[in-house]
C-alpha positions as CSV (number, residue, x, y, z in Angstrom):
1,M,175.1,118.8,203.1
2,A,172.5,116.2,203.8
3,D,173.1,116.8,207.4
4,E,172.7,120.6,206.9
5,Q,169.3,120.1,204.9
6,S,167.9,117.5,207.5
7,E,168.9,120.1,210.4
8,Q,167.2,122.8,208.3
9,D,164.1,120.5,208.0
10,K,164.1,120.0,211.7
11,Q,164.4,123.7,212.4
12,A,161.6,124.4,209.9
13,Q,159.5,121.7,211.5
14,E,160.3,123.0,215.0
15,E,159.4,126.4,213.8
16,L,156.2,125.2,212.2
17,A,155.4,123.2,215.5
18,Q,156.0,126.4,217.4
19,Q,153.9,128.5,215.0
20,N,151.1,125.8,215.6
21,S,151.4,125.8,219.1
22,Q,151.4,129.8,219.1
23,G,148.2,129.4,216.9
24,Q,146.5,126.9,219.1
25,D,147.4,129.1,222.1
26,A,146.0,132.1,220.4
27,Q,142.7,130.1,219.5
28,A,142.5,129.0,223.2
29,Q,143.0,132.8,224.2
30,D,140.6,133.9,221.8
31,S,138.0,131.2,222.6
32,E,138.5,132.3,226.3
33,E,138.0,135.8,225.6
34,S,134.9,135.1,223.4
35,E,133.4,133.0,226.4
36,A,134.2,135.9,228.6
37,C,132.6,138.3,226.3
38,E,129.6,136.1,226.0
39,A,129.3,135.7,229.8
40,E,129.6,139.5,230.3
41,N,127.0,139.9,227.3
42,S,124.7,137.5,229.2
43,A,125.4,139.3,232.4
44,D,124.7,142.7,230.8
45,E,121.3,141.2,229.5
46,E,120.4,139.6,232.9
47,G,121.3,142.9,234.4
48,A,119.3,144.8,231.8
49,V,116.2,142.4,232.6
50,D,116.4,142.9,236.3
51,L,116.5,146.6,235.5
52,E,113.5,146.4,233.6
53,E,111.8,144.3,236.3
54,Q,112.6,147.1,238.8
55,I,111.7,149.7,236.9
56,S,108.1,147.9,236.1
57,K,107.8,147.4,239.8
58,L,108.6,150.9,240.6
59,N,106.2,152.4,238.1
60,D,103.4,150.0,239.3
61,Q,104.1,151.1,243.1
62,L,104.1,154.9,241.8
63,L,100.8,154.4,240.0
64,R,99.3,152.8,242.9
65,S,100.5,155.5,245.3
66,F,99.0,158.1,242.9
67,A,95.6,156.2,243.0
68,E,95.7,155.9,246.9
69,V,96.5,159.7,247.1
70,E,93.4,160.4,244.8
71,N,91.2,158.2,247.0
72,V,92.3,159.8,250.1
73,K,91.4,163.1,248.4
74,R,88.3,162.0,247.2
75,R,87.2,160.7,250.8
76,A,88.4,164.0,252.5
77,L,86.3,166.2,250.1
78,K,83.2,163.6,250.8
79,D,83.7,164.0,254.4
80,V,83.8,167.9,254.3
81,E,80.8,168.0,252.1
82,N,79.0,165.7,254.6
83,A,80.2,167.5,257.5
84,H,79.0,170.6,255.8
85,N,75.5,169.3,254.7
86,F,74.7,167.5,258.1
87,A,76.6,169.7,260.8
88,V,73.3,171.1,262.0
89,E,71.4,167.7,262.3
90,R,71.9,167.9,266.1
91,L,70.5,171.3,266.2
92,L,67.6,170.1,264.3
93,N,66.8,167.4,266.5
94,D,66.7,169.8,269.2
95,L,64.3,172.0,267.2
96,F,61.7,169.4,265.9
97,P,59.9,169.5,269.3
98,V,59.6,173.2,269.1
99,L,58.1,173.0,265.6
100,D,55.9,170.2,266.9
101,S,54.6,172.6,269.6
102,L,54.0,175.4,267.2
103,E,51.7,173.2,265.0
104,K,50.0,171.8,267.8
105,A,49.5,175.7,269.1
106,E,48.3,176.7,265.8
107,E,45.8,173.6,265.8
108,T,44.6,174.6,269.2
109,A,44.1,178.4,268.5
110,A,42.3,177.8,265.4
111,T,39.8,175.5,267.2
112,T,39.3,178.0,270.2
113,E,36.7,180.5,270.0
114,G,38.1,184.1,269.9
115,A,41.7,183.0,269.6
116,Q,41.8,183.6,265.7
117,P,44.4,186.5,266.0
118,I,46.6,184.3,267.9
119,A,46.2,181.5,265.4
120,Q,47.0,183.6,262.7
121,G,50.3,184.8,264.4
122,V,51.0,181.2,265.4
123,A,50.7,180.2,261.8
124,L,52.7,183.2,260.4
125,S,55.5,182.2,262.9
126,L,55.3,178.6,262.0
127,K,55.3,179.3,258.4
128,L,58.6,181.7,258.9
129,F,60.3,179.0,261.0
130,V,59.7,176.3,258.2
131,E,60.9,178.4,255.2
132,T,64.0,179.3,257.3
133,L,64.7,175.6,257.7
134,A,63.9,174.9,254.1
135,R,66.7,177.5,252.9
136,S,69.1,175.5,255.1
137,G,68.1,172.0,253.1
138,V,65.3,170.9,255.6
139,E,62.3,169.4,254.0
140,Q,59.0,168.4,255.7
141,I,57.4,165.0,255.2
142,D,53.5,165.3,255.6
143,P,52.5,161.7,254.5
144,L,48.8,162.2,255.3
145,G,46.8,159.9,252.7
146,E,50.1,158.5,251.3
147,P,50.9,154.8,251.2
148,F,53.1,153.8,254.4
149,D,56.9,153.9,253.6
150,P,58.9,152.2,256.5
151,Q,61.9,154.1,255.3
152,Q,60.2,157.3,256.1
153,H,57.6,156.7,258.5
154,E,57.2,155.3,261.9
155,A,53.8,153.6,262.6
156,L,52.8,154.3,266.1
157,A,49.7,152.3,265.5
158,M,47.5,150.3,263.0
159,V,43.8,151.0,263.2
160,P,41.0,149.4,261.1
161,N,39.3,152.0,258.7
162,P,36.7,150.9,256.2
163,D,36.6,154.1,254.6
164,A,40.2,154.3,253.9
165,Q,42.9,152.0,251.6
166,P,44.7,149.5,253.6
167,N,48.5,150.6,254.5
168,T,47.7,154.0,254.1
169,V,48.5,156.8,256.6
170,M,45.3,158.0,258.3
171,E,46.7,160.4,260.8
172,V,50.3,162.3,261.3
173,M,51.0,162.4,264.9
174,A,54.3,164.4,263.9
175,K,55.8,165.3,260.7
176,G,59.1,163.8,259.6
177,Y,62.0,165.7,258.3
178,L,64.9,165.3,255.6
179,L,68.1,167.3,255.8
180,N,69.8,167.4,252.1
181,G,67.8,164.3,251.1
182,R,68.8,162.1,254.1
183,L,66.2,161.2,256.7
184,V,66.8,163.2,260.0
185,R,63.4,162.3,261.8
186,A,60.6,159.8,260.3
187,A,57.3,160.9,260.5
188,K,55.1,159.3,263.3
189,V,52.0,158.0,261.7
190,I,49.0,156.1,262.4
191,V,48.3,153.4,259.6
192,V,45.2,151.9,258.1
193,Q,45.2,148.2,259.2
194,G,45.1,146.2,256.0
């Protein structure tokens, strides 16, 4: 009986050892599974961070693209507006000598004896011509007696004149013109020397 009991004790110890070993195996397996889960979770978190970075970059690129499209639209509209406003500039440069000739014809006819009706006809034609140009955005610059402005006037000569203020326009040889606020032709003037 002592043998049977010792054998039963041995079997109980073996069963206990097996259970312990199975428990250790299960713990090892659980720990491996938890490590695998942690690795998957960290990979998922890294993947989520990568996706968020990609989304952020794509969003930034999209906003920049929209801004670039808006800038292109704005530039195109400005170019069209400038083309519309200043398309006649070349034609105007060809018409200014005609305008100058009409002004000189009016001056000459006004000082010539017996040419008063011609002077009136030329003056009316000149007035009609200037009004037509004004409706198209052309503005005359007649700076007689004004201070010299190098941005709008071209000085042909400087003449001493004690009766006038220095650096003022003493005589206008040819009037200047603006087209929609932009200088097309500077006024050609003689300036009082200072």
